[in-house]
HTML snippet that shows the backbone in 3Dmol.js (N, CA, C, O; Angstrom):
<script src="https://3Dmol.org/build/3Dmol-min.js"></script>
<div id="view" style="width:600px;height:400px;position:relative"></div>
<script>
const pdb = `
ATOM      1  N   MET A   1       8.427  15.776   4.375  1.00  0.00           N
ATOM      2  CA  MET A   1       9.640  15.709   5.129  1.00  0.00           C
ATOM      3  C   MET A   1       9.394  16.303   6.518  1.00  0.00           C
ATOM      4  O   MET A   1       8.528  17.164   6.672  1.00  0.00           O
ATOM      5  N   ASP A   2      10.106  15.877   7.478  1.00  0.00           N
ATOM      6  CA  ASP A   2       9.884  16.368   8.826  1.00  0.00           C
ATOM      7  C   ASP A   2      10.592  17.705   9.017  1.00  0.00           C
ATOM      8  O   ASP A   2      11.339  18.157   8.150  1.00  0.00           O
ATOM      9  N   SER A   3      10.346  18.322  10.157  1.00  0.00           N
ATOM     10  CA  SER A   3      10.855  19.672  10.406  1.00  0.00           C
ATOM     11  C   SER A   3      12.317  19.684  10.817  1.00  0.00           C
ATOM     12  O   SER A   3      12.933  20.748  10.869  1.00  0.00           O
ATOM     13  N   ARG A   4      12.887  18.510  11.112  1.00  0.00           N
ATOM     14  CA  ARG A   4      14.288  18.467  11.501  1.00  0.00           C
ATOM     15  C   ARG A   4      15.188  18.647  10.294  1.00  0.00           C
ATOM     16  O   ARG A   4      14.882  18.172   9.201  1.00  0.00           O
ATOM     17  N   SER A   5      16.285  19.328  10.498  1.00  0.00           N
ATOM     18  CA  SER A   5      17.242  19.535   9.427  1.00  0.00           C
ATOM     19  C   SER A   5      18.274  18.417   9.457  1.00  0.00           C
ATOM     20  O   SER A   5      18.791  18.072  10.520  1.00  0.00           O
ATOM     21  N   HIS A   6      18.574  17.853   8.296  1.00  0.00           N
ATOM     22  CA  HIS A   6      19.558  16.787   8.201  1.00  0.00           C
ATOM     23  C   HIS A   6      20.869  17.377   7.726  1.00  0.00           C
ATOM     24  O   HIS A   6      20.987  17.830   6.587  1.00  0.00           O
ATOM     25  N   ASN A   7      21.835  17.367   8.595  1.00  0.00           N
ATOM     26  CA  ASN A   7      23.164  17.818   8.224  1.00  0.00           C
ATOM     27  C   ASN A   7      23.981  16.606   7.825  1.00  0.00           C
ATOM     28  O   ASN A   7      24.440  15.837   8.670  1.00  0.00           O
ATOM     29  N   VAL A   8      24.155  16.449   6.517  1.00  0.00           N
ATOM     30  CA  VAL A   8      24.888  15.325   5.987  1.00  0.00           C
ATOM     31  C   VAL A   8      26.233  15.844   5.499  1.00  0.00           C
ATOM     32  O   VAL A   8      26.314  16.840   4.780  1.00  0.00           O
ATOM     33  N   HIS A   9      27.260  15.162   5.898  1.00  0.00           N
ATOM     34  CA  HIS A   9      28.605  15.547   5.466  1.00  0.00           C
ATOM     35  C   HIS A   9      28.674  15.465   3.945  1.00  0.00           C
ATOM     36  O   HIS A   9      28.080  14.567   3.347  1.00  0.00           O
ATOM     37  N   TRP A  10      29.383  16.380   3.325  1.00  0.00           N
ATOM     38  CA  TRP A  10      29.412  16.434   1.864  1.00  0.00           C
ATOM     39  C   TRP A  10      29.977  15.160   1.243  1.00  0.00           C
ATOM     40  O   TRP A  10      29.648  14.829   0.104  1.00  0.00           O
ATOM     41  N   LEU A  11      30.808  14.455   1.969  1.00  0.00           N
ATOM     42  CA  LEU A  11      31.385  13.224   1.451  1.00  0.00           C
ATOM     43  C   LEU A  11      30.352  12.094   1.418  1.00  0.00           C
ATOM     44  O   LEU A  11      30.433  11.203   0.572  1.00  0.00           O
ATOM     45  N   LEU A  12      29.393  12.130   2.328  1.00  0.00           N
ATOM     46  CA  LEU A  12      28.356  11.101   2.391  1.00  0.00           C
ATOM     47  C   LEU A  12      27.080  11.489   1.654  1.00  0.00           C
ATOM     48  O   LEU A  12      26.119  10.721   1.626  1.00  0.00           O
ATOM     49  N   TRP A  13      27.070  12.667   1.064  1.00  0.00           N
ATOM     50  CA  TRP A  13      25.866  13.158   0.411  1.00  0.00           C
ATOM     51  C   TRP A  13      25.379  12.246  -0.728  1.00  0.00           C
ATOM     52  O   TRP A  13      24.174  12.002  -0.797  1.00  0.00           O
ATOM     53  N   PRO A  14      26.236  11.725  -1.626  1.00  0.00           N
ATOM     54  CA  PRO A  14      25.738  10.825  -2.676  1.00  0.00           C
ATOM     55  C   PRO A  14      25.085   9.556  -2.119  1.00  0.00           C
ATOM     56  O   PRO A  14      24.086   9.084  -2.662  1.00  0.00           O
ATOM     57  N   VAL A  15      25.635   9.011  -1.056  1.00  0.00           N
ATOM     58  CA  VAL A  15      25.057   7.818  -0.445  1.00  0.00           C
ATOM     59  C   VAL A  15      23.697   8.151   0.167  1.00  0.00           C
ATOM     60  O   VAL A  15      22.757   7.363   0.061  1.00  0.00           O
ATOM     61  N   TYR A  16      23.594   9.313   0.805  1.00  0.00           N
ATOM     62  CA  TYR A  16      22.351   9.757   1.416  1.00  0.00           C
ATOM     63  C   TYR A  16      21.255   9.940   0.363  1.00  0.00           C
ATOM     64  O   TYR A  16      20.119   9.511   0.564  1.00  0.00           O
ATOM     65  N   VAL A  17      21.595  10.571  -0.748  1.00  0.00           N
ATOM     66  CA  VAL A  17      20.616  10.811  -1.813  1.00  0.00           C
ATOM     67  C   VAL A  17      20.171   9.495  -2.439  1.00  0.00           C
ATOM     68  O   VAL A  17      18.985   9.306  -2.707  1.00  0.00           O
ATOM     69  N   LEU A  18      21.106   8.594  -2.671  1.00  0.00           N
ATOM     70  CA  LEU A  18      20.761   7.286  -3.222  1.00  0.00           C
ATOM     71  C   LEU A  18      19.850   6.511  -2.271  1.00  0.00           C
ATOM     72  O   LEU A  18      18.893   5.872  -2.708  1.00  0.00           O
ATOM     73  N   TRP A  19      20.145   6.568  -0.985  1.00  0.00           N
ATOM     74  CA  TRP A  19      19.320   5.885   0.024  1.00  0.00           C
ATOM     75  C   TRP A  19      17.901   6.450   0.041  1.00  0.00           C
ATOM     76  O   TRP A  19      16.939   5.687   0.120  1.00  0.00           O
ATOM     77  N   LYS A  20      17.757   7.769  -0.032  1.00  0.00           N
ATOM     78  CA  LYS A  20      16.434   8.392  -0.038  1.00  0.00           C
ATOM     79  C   LYS A  20      15.664   8.019  -1.307  1.00  0.00           C
ATOM     80  O   LYS A  20      14.450   7.825  -1.257  1.00  0.00           O
ATOM     81  N   LEU A  21      16.361   7.917  -2.445  1.00  0.00           N
ATOM     82  CA  LEU A  21      15.726   7.538  -3.697  1.00  0.00           C
ATOM     83  C   LEU A  21      15.198   6.107  -3.632  1.00  0.00           C
ATOM     84  O   LEU A  21      14.064   5.842  -4.033  1.00  0.00           O
ATOM     85  N   VAL A  22      16.006   5.198  -3.136  1.00  0.00           N
ATOM     86  CA  VAL A  22      15.591   3.797  -3.010  1.00  0.00           C
ATOM     87  C   VAL A  22      14.427   3.675  -2.026  1.00  0.00           C
ATOM     88  O   VAL A  22      13.491   2.915  -2.273  1.00  0.00           O
ATOM     89  N   ALA A  23      14.473   4.403  -0.927  1.00  0.00           N
ATOM     90  CA  ALA A  23      13.386   4.355   0.061  1.00  0.00           C
ATOM     91  C   ALA A  23      12.083   4.880  -0.534  1.00  0.00           C
ATOM     92  O   ALA A  23      11.017   4.330  -0.256  1.00  0.00           O
ATOM     93  N   THR A  24      12.148   5.923  -1.339  1.00  0.00           N
ATOM     94  CA  THR A  24      10.949   6.468  -1.969  1.00  0.00           C
ATOM     95  C   THR A  24      10.369   5.492  -2.982  1.00  0.00           C
ATOM     96  O   THR A  24       9.152   5.318  -3.047  1.00  0.00           O
ATOM     97  N   ILE A  25      11.225   4.853  -3.771  1.00  0.00           N
ATOM     98  CA  ILE A  25      10.757   3.871  -4.753  1.00  0.00           C
ATOM     99  C   ILE A  25      10.090   2.683  -4.063  1.00  0.00           C
ATOM    100  O   ILE A  25       9.049   2.207  -4.517  1.00  0.00           O
ATOM    101  N   ILE A  26      10.679   2.207  -2.977  1.00  0.00           N
ATOM    102  CA  ILE A  26      10.095   1.081  -2.239  1.00  0.00           C
ATOM    103  C   ILE A  26       8.758   1.475  -1.624  1.00  0.00           C
ATOM    104  O   ILE A  26       7.819   0.678  -1.622  1.00  0.00           O
ATOM    105  N   GLU A  27       8.663   2.690  -1.104  1.00  0.00           N
ATOM    106  CA  GLU A  27       7.404   3.153  -0.515  1.00  0.00           C
ATOM    107  C   GLU A  27       6.302   3.231  -1.569  1.00  0.00           C
ATOM    108  O   GLU A  27       5.177   2.795  -1.322  1.00  0.00           O
ATOM    109  N   LEU A  28       6.615   3.782  -2.738  1.00  0.00           N
ATOM    110  CA  LEU A  28       5.609   3.887  -3.791  1.00  0.00           C
ATOM    111  C   LEU A  28       5.210   2.524  -4.332  1.00  0.00           C
ATOM    112  O   LEU A  28       4.046   2.299  -4.663  1.00  0.00           O
ATOM    113  N   THR A  29       6.169   1.620  -4.422  1.00  0.00           N
ATOM    114  CA  THR A  29       5.859   0.265  -4.871  1.00  0.00           C
ATOM    115  C   THR A  29       4.943  -0.435  -3.872  1.00  0.00           C
ATOM    116  O   THR A  29       4.005  -1.127  -4.267  1.00  0.00           O
ATOM    117  N   GLY A  30       5.209  -0.259  -2.593  1.00  0.00           N
ATOM    118  CA  GLY A  30       4.358  -0.849  -1.556  1.00  0.00           C
ATOM    119  C   GLY A  30       2.944  -0.320  -1.614  1.00  0.00           C
ATOM    120  O   GLY A  30       1.986  -1.075  -1.446  1.00  0.00           O
ATOM    121  N   ARG A  31       2.806   0.971  -1.852  1.00  0.00           N
ATOM    122  CA  ARG A  31       1.465   1.548  -1.975  1.00  0.00           C
ATOM    123  C   ARG A  31       0.734   0.991  -3.186  1.00  0.00           C
ATOM    124  O   ARG A  31      -0.453   0.673  -3.114  1.00  0.00           O
ATOM    125  N   PHE A  32       1.453   0.874  -4.304  1.00  0.00           N
ATOM    126  CA  PHE A  32       0.834   0.340  -5.512  1.00  0.00           C
ATOM    127  C   PHE A  32       0.374  -1.098  -5.308  1.00  0.00           C
ATOM    128  O   PHE A  32      -0.721  -1.471  -5.728  1.00  0.00           O
ATOM    129  N   VAL A  33       1.207  -1.898  -4.668  1.00  0.00           N
ATOM    130  CA  VAL A  33       0.847  -3.299  -4.413  1.00  0.00           C
ATOM    131  C   VAL A  33      -0.358  -3.370  -3.476  1.00  0.00           C
ATOM    132  O   VAL A  33      -1.234  -4.214  -3.666  1.00  0.00           O
ATOM    133  N   ALA A  34      -0.416  -2.509  -2.479  1.00  0.00           N
ATOM    134  CA  ALA A  34      -1.558  -2.504  -1.549  1.00  0.00           C
ATOM    135  C   ALA A  34      -2.847  -2.141  -2.274  1.00  0.00           C
ATOM    136  O   ALA A  34      -3.888  -2.749  -2.029  1.00  0.00           O
ATOM    137  N   ILE A  35      -2.786  -1.155  -3.165  1.00  0.00           N
ATOM    138  CA  ILE A  35      -3.982  -0.759  -3.912  1.00  0.00           C
ATOM    139  C   ILE A  35      -4.410  -1.876  -4.850  1.00  0.00           C
ATOM    140  O   ILE A  35      -5.595  -2.198  -4.935  1.00  0.00           O
ATOM    141  N   LEU A  36      -3.461  -2.464  -5.546  1.00  0.00           N
ATOM    142  CA  LEU A  36      -3.779  -3.543  -6.477  1.00  0.00           C
ATOM    143  C   LEU A  36      -4.357  -4.761  -5.753  1.00  0.00           C
ATOM    144  O   LEU A  36      -5.343  -5.340  -6.209  1.00  0.00           O
ATOM    145  N   LEU A  37      -3.759  -5.147  -4.644  1.00  0.00           N
ATOM    146  CA  LEU A  37      -4.256  -6.280  -3.863  1.00  0.00           C
ATOM    147  C   LEU A  37      -5.639  -5.980  -3.284  1.00  0.00           C
ATOM    148  O   LEU A  37      -6.489  -6.867  -3.204  1.00  0.00           O
ATOM    149  N   GLY A  38      -5.858  -4.735  -2.883  1.00  0.00           N
ATOM    150  CA  GLY A  38      -7.168  -4.340  -2.371  1.00  0.00           C
ATOM    151  C   GLY A  38      -8.258  -4.474  -3.418  1.00  0.00           C
ATOM    152  O   GLY A  38      -9.351  -4.959  -3.127  1.00  0.00           O
ATOM    153  N   PHE A  39      -7.959  -4.038  -4.651  1.00  0.00           N
ATOM    154  CA  PHE A  39      -8.940  -4.187  -5.722  1.00  0.00           C
ATOM    155  C   PHE A  39      -9.227  -5.651  -6.027  1.00  0.00           C
ATOM    156  O   PHE A  39     -10.376  -6.025  -6.264  1.00  0.00           O
ATOM    157  N   VAL A  40      -8.197  -6.474  -6.023  1.00  0.00           N
ATOM    158  CA  VAL A  40      -8.386  -7.907  -6.274  1.00  0.00           C
ATOM    159  C   VAL A  40      -9.257  -8.530  -5.183  1.00  0.00           C
ATOM    160  O   VAL A  40     -10.139  -9.336  -5.479  1.00  0.00           O
ATOM    161  N   LEU A  41      -9.013  -8.162  -3.930  1.00  0.00           N
ATOM    162  CA  LEU A  41      -9.820  -8.701  -2.835  1.00  0.00           C
ATOM    163  C   LEU A  41     -11.270  -8.219  -2.893  1.00  0.00           C
ATOM    164  O   LEU A  41     -12.186  -8.961  -2.536  1.00  0.00           O
ATOM    165  N   ILE A  42     -11.479  -6.986  -3.340  1.00  0.00           N
ATOM    166  CA  ILE A  42     -12.848  -6.481  -3.489  1.00  0.00           C
ATOM    167  C   ILE A  42     -13.593  -7.297  -4.544  1.00  0.00           C
ATOM    168  O   ILE A  42     -14.724  -7.730  -4.327  1.00  0.00           O
ATOM    169  N   VAL A  43     -12.940  -7.499  -5.687  1.00  0.00           N
ATOM    170  CA  VAL A  43     -13.580  -8.268  -6.762  1.00  0.00           C
ATOM    171  C   VAL A  43     -13.846  -9.703  -6.307  1.00  0.00           C
ATOM    172  O   VAL A  43     -14.925 -10.242  -6.554  1.00  0.00           O
ATOM    173  N   ALA A  44     -12.869 -10.320  -5.645  1.00  0.00           N
ATOM    174  CA  ALA A  44     -13.055 -11.699  -5.164  1.00  0.00           C
ATOM    175  C   ALA A  44     -14.175 -11.756  -4.131  1.00  0.00           C
ATOM    176  O   ALA A  44     -14.976 -12.691  -4.140  1.00  0.00           O
ATOM    177  N   GLY A  45     -14.240 -10.778  -3.249  1.00  0.00           N
ATOM    178  CA  GLY A  45     -15.296 -10.755  -2.243  1.00  0.00           C
ATOM    179  C   GLY A  45     -16.675 -10.600  -2.846  1.00  0.00           C
ATOM    180  O   GLY A  45     -17.633 -11.226  -2.392  1.00  0.00           O
ATOM    181  N   VAL A  46     -16.778  -9.764  -3.872  1.00  0.00           N
ATOM    182  CA  VAL A  46     -18.075  -9.582  -4.533  1.00  0.00           C
ATOM    183  C   VAL A  46     -18.474 -10.856  -5.278  1.00  0.00           C
ATOM    184  O   VAL A  46     -19.636 -11.259  -5.243  1.00  0.00           O
ATOM    185  N   LEU A  47     -17.515 -11.487  -5.947  1.00  0.00           N
ATOM    186  CA  LEU A  47     -17.837 -12.726  -6.670  1.00  0.00           C
ATOM    187  C   LEU A  47     -18.240 -13.853  -5.720  1.00  0.00           C
ATOM    188  O   LEU A  47     -19.153 -14.623  -6.017  1.00  0.00           O
ATOM    189  N   VAL A  48     -17.563 -13.948  -4.587  1.00  0.00           N
ATOM    190  CA  VAL A  48     -17.920 -14.986  -3.615  1.00  0.00           C
ATOM    191  C   VAL A  48     -19.273 -14.682  -2.972  1.00  0.00           C
ATOM    192  O   VAL A  48     -19.995 -15.600  -2.586  1.00  0.00           O
ATOM    193  N   SER A  49     -19.615 -13.410  -2.856  1.00  0.00           N
ATOM    194  CA  SER A  49     -20.871 -13.017  -2.210  1.00  0.00           C
ATOM    195  C   SER A  49     -22.096 -13.247  -3.077  1.00  0.00           C
ATOM    196  O   SER A  49     -23.215 -13.009  -2.623  1.00  0.00           O
ATOM    197  N   LEU A  50     -21.924 -13.694  -4.285  1.00  0.00           N
ATOM    198  CA  LEU A  50     -23.082 -13.918  -5.155  1.00  0.00           C
ATOM    199  C   LEU A  50     -23.959 -15.064  -4.654  1.00  0.00           C
ATOM    200  O   LEU A  50     -25.144 -15.129  -4.981  1.00  0.00           O
ATOM    201  N   THR A  51     -23.384 -15.957  -3.870  1.00  0.00           N
ATOM    202  CA  THR A  51     -24.186 -17.003  -3.245  1.00  0.00           C
ATOM    203  C   THR A  51     -24.439 -16.608  -1.791  1.00  0.00           C
ATOM    204  O   THR A  51     -23.656 -15.868  -1.196  1.00  0.00           O
ATOM    205  N   ILE A  52     -25.521 -17.100  -1.234  1.00  0.00           N
ATOM    206  CA  ILE A  52     -25.874 -16.724   0.141  1.00  0.00           C
ATOM    207  C   ILE A  52     -24.873 -17.303   1.130  1.00  0.00           C
ATOM    208  O   ILE A  52     -24.489 -16.638   2.092  1.00  0.00           O
ATOM    209  N   VAL A  53     -24.454 -18.533   0.895  1.00  0.00           N
ATOM    210  CA  VAL A  53     -23.479 -19.152   1.788  1.00  0.00           C
ATOM    211  C   VAL A  53     -22.126 -18.438   1.666  1.00  0.00           C
ATOM    212  O   VAL A  53     -21.427 -18.263   2.663  1.00  0.00           O
ATOM    213  N   GLY A  54     -21.763 -18.031   0.459  1.00  0.00           N
ATOM    214  CA  GLY A  54     -20.491 -17.346   0.242  1.00  0.00           C
ATOM    215  C   GLY A  54     -20.456 -15.945   0.805  1.00  0.00           C
ATOM    216  O   GLY A  54     -19.377 -15.375   0.966  1.00  0.00           O
ATOM    217  N   ALA A  55     -21.617 -15.372   1.111  1.00  0.00           N
ATOM    218  CA  ALA A  55     -21.663 -14.023   1.660  1.00  0.00           C
ATOM    219  C   ALA A  55     -21.000 -13.939   3.032  1.00  0.00           C
ATOM    220  O   ALA A  55     -20.513 -12.879   3.427  1.00  0.00           O
ATOM    221  N   ILE A  56     -20.982 -15.049   3.752  1.00  0.00           N
ATOM    222  CA  ILE A  56     -20.340 -15.070   5.071  1.00  0.00           C
ATOM    223  C   ILE A  56     -18.855 -14.779   4.939  1.00  0.00           C
ATOM    224  O   ILE A  56     -18.273 -14.127   5.806  1.00  0.00           O
ATOM    225  N   VAL A  57     -18.243 -15.248   3.878  1.00  0.00           N
ATOM    226  CA  VAL A  57     -16.814 -15.013   3.642  1.00  0.00           C
ATOM    227  C   VAL A  57     -16.604 -13.817   2.724  1.00  0.00           C
ATOM    228  O   VAL A  57     -15.642 -13.070   2.905  1.00  0.00           O
ATOM    229  N   GLY A  58     -17.472 -13.619   1.751  1.00  0.00           N
ATOM    230  CA  GLY A  58     -17.273 -12.612   0.728  1.00  0.00           C
ATOM    231  C   GLY A  58     -17.379 -11.181   1.217  1.00  0.00           C
ATOM    232  O   GLY A  58     -16.598 -10.327   0.797  1.00  0.00           O
ATOM    233  N   ILE A  59     -18.328 -10.903   2.094  1.00  0.00           N
ATOM    234  CA  ILE A  59     -18.503  -9.532   2.575  1.00  0.00           C
ATOM    235  C   ILE A  59     -17.302  -9.077   3.406  1.00  0.00           C
ATOM    236  O   ILE A  59     -16.795  -7.983   3.157  1.00  0.00           O
ATOM    237  N   PRO A  60     -16.820  -9.855   4.378  1.00  0.00           N
ATOM    238  CA  PRO A  60     -15.607  -9.413   5.085  1.00  0.00           C
ATOM    239  C   PRO A  60     -14.386  -9.313   4.163  1.00  0.00           C
ATOM    240  O   PRO A  60     -13.527  -8.454   4.363  1.00  0.00           O
ATOM    241  N   LEU A  61     -14.310 -10.181   3.163  1.00  0.00           N
ATOM    242  CA  LEU A  61     -13.197 -10.127   2.213  1.00  0.00           C
ATOM    243  C   LEU A  61     -13.244  -8.829   1.413  1.00  0.00           C
ATOM    244  O   LEU A  61     -12.213  -8.184   1.221  1.00  0.00           O
ATOM    245  N   ALA A  62     -14.407  -8.447   0.955  1.00  0.00           N
ATOM    246  CA  ALA A  62     -14.558  -7.201   0.208  1.00  0.00           C
ATOM    247  C   ALA A  62     -14.277  -5.991   1.101  1.00  0.00           C
ATOM    248  O   ALA A  62     -13.659  -5.025   0.655  1.00  0.00           O
ATOM    249  N   LEU A  63     -14.724  -6.035   2.351  1.00  0.00           N
ATOM    250  CA  LEU A  63     -14.451  -4.932   3.271  1.00  0.00           C
ATOM    251  C   LEU A  63     -12.958  -4.807   3.577  1.00  0.00           C
ATOM    252  O   LEU A  63     -12.428  -3.700   3.669  1.00  0.00           O
ATOM    253  N   PHE A  64     -12.292  -5.938   3.731  1.00  0.00           N
ATOM    254  CA  PHE A  64     -10.847  -5.919   3.952  1.00  0.00           C
ATOM    255  C   PHE A  64     -10.136  -5.337   2.732  1.00  0.00           C
ATOM    256  O   PHE A  64      -9.195  -4.557   2.876  1.00  0.00           O
ATOM    257  N   GLY A  65     -10.580  -5.712   1.534  1.00  0.00           N
ATOM    258  CA  GLY A  65     -10.005  -5.159   0.317  1.00  0.00           C
ATOM    259  C   GLY A  65     -10.226  -3.656   0.221  1.00  0.00           C
ATOM    260  O   GLY A  65      -9.338  -2.921  -0.211  1.00  0.00           O
ATOM    261  N   LEU A  66     -11.406  -3.200   0.624  1.00  0.00           N
ATOM    262  CA  LEU A  66     -11.693  -1.763   0.622  1.00  0.00           C
ATOM    263  C   LEU A  66     -10.789  -1.016   1.599  1.00  0.00           C
ATOM    264  O   LEU A  66     -10.258   0.047   1.276  1.00  0.00           O
ATOM    265  N   MET A  67     -10.617  -1.578   2.796  1.00  0.00           N
ATOM    266  CA  MET A  67      -9.746  -0.932   3.779  1.00  0.00           C
ATOM    267  C   MET A  67      -8.286  -0.909   3.309  1.00  0.00           C
ATOM    268  O   MET A  67      -7.568   0.063   3.542  1.00  0.00           O
ATOM    269  N   LEU A  68      -7.865  -1.969   2.659  1.00  0.00           N
ATOM    270  CA  LEU A  68      -6.486  -2.040   2.143  1.00  0.00           C
ATOM    271  C   LEU A  68      -6.287  -1.024   1.029  1.00  0.00           C
ATOM    272  O   LEU A  68      -5.232  -0.397   0.942  1.00  0.00           O
ATOM    273  N   THR A  69      -7.293  -0.857   0.176  1.00  0.00           N
ATOM    274  CA  THR A  69      -7.197   0.125  -0.894  1.00  0.00           C
ATOM    275  C   THR A  69      -7.146   1.540  -0.336  1.00  0.00           C
ATOM    276  O   THR A  69      -6.349   2.359  -0.793  1.00  0.00           O
ATOM    277  N   ILE A  70      -7.981   1.830   0.640  1.00  0.00           N
ATOM    278  CA  ILE A  70      -7.972   3.157   1.267  1.00  0.00           C
ATOM    279  C   ILE A  70      -6.646   3.428   1.939  1.00  0.00           C
ATOM    280  O   ILE A  70      -6.127   4.543   1.874  1.00  0.00           O
ATOM    281  N   ARG A  71      -6.089   2.403   2.592  1.00  0.00           N
ATOM    282  CA  ARG A  71      -4.788   2.558   3.251  1.00  0.00           C
ATOM    283  C   ARG A  71      -3.673   2.810   2.226  1.00  0.00           C
ATOM    284  O   ARG A  71      -2.743   3.570   2.493  1.00  0.00           O
ATOM    285  N   GLY A  72      -3.769   2.182   1.078  1.00  0.00           N
ATOM    286  CA  GLY A  72      -2.772   2.383   0.045  1.00  0.00           C
ATOM    287  C   GLY A  72      -2.839   3.778  -0.583  1.00  0.00           C
ATOM    288  O   GLY A  72      -1.820   4.337  -0.989  1.00  0.00           O
ATOM    289  N   ILE A  73      -4.042   4.322  -0.656  1.00  0.00           N
ATOM    290  CA  ILE A  73      -4.193   5.652  -1.248  1.00  0.00           C
ATOM    291  C   ILE A  73      -3.722   6.741  -0.288  1.00  0.00           C
ATOM    292  O   ILE A  73      -3.034   7.676  -0.696  1.00  0.00           O
ATOM    293  N   PHE A  74      -4.088   6.623   0.972  1.00  0.00           N
ATOM    294  CA  PHE A  74      -3.715   7.660   1.941  1.00  0.00           C
ATOM    295  C   PHE A  74      -2.598   7.174   2.755  1.00  0.00           C
ATOM    296  O   PHE A  74      -2.121   7.887   3.637  1.00  0.00           O
TER     297      PHE A  74
END
`;
const viewer = $3Dmol.createViewer("view");
viewer.addModel(pdb, "pdb");
viewer.setStyle({}, {cartoon: {color: "spectrum"}});
viewer.zoomTo();
viewer.render();
</script>
């Protein structure tokens, strides 16, 4: 959380808490999807790289999957 204090009126507090809960769930879901998609791209890149011609496409695909996975974790 940031260093700013949020002064929420007591009447709007339930809406604020619900909004923060939904935002947190969406953020975690996005991270999970990024990690899962990154792993799939890594596997696809490695499988495509098994041929010499496929290495032109497979290596960048695997690297992109690795970067996506790292981004999802951190």
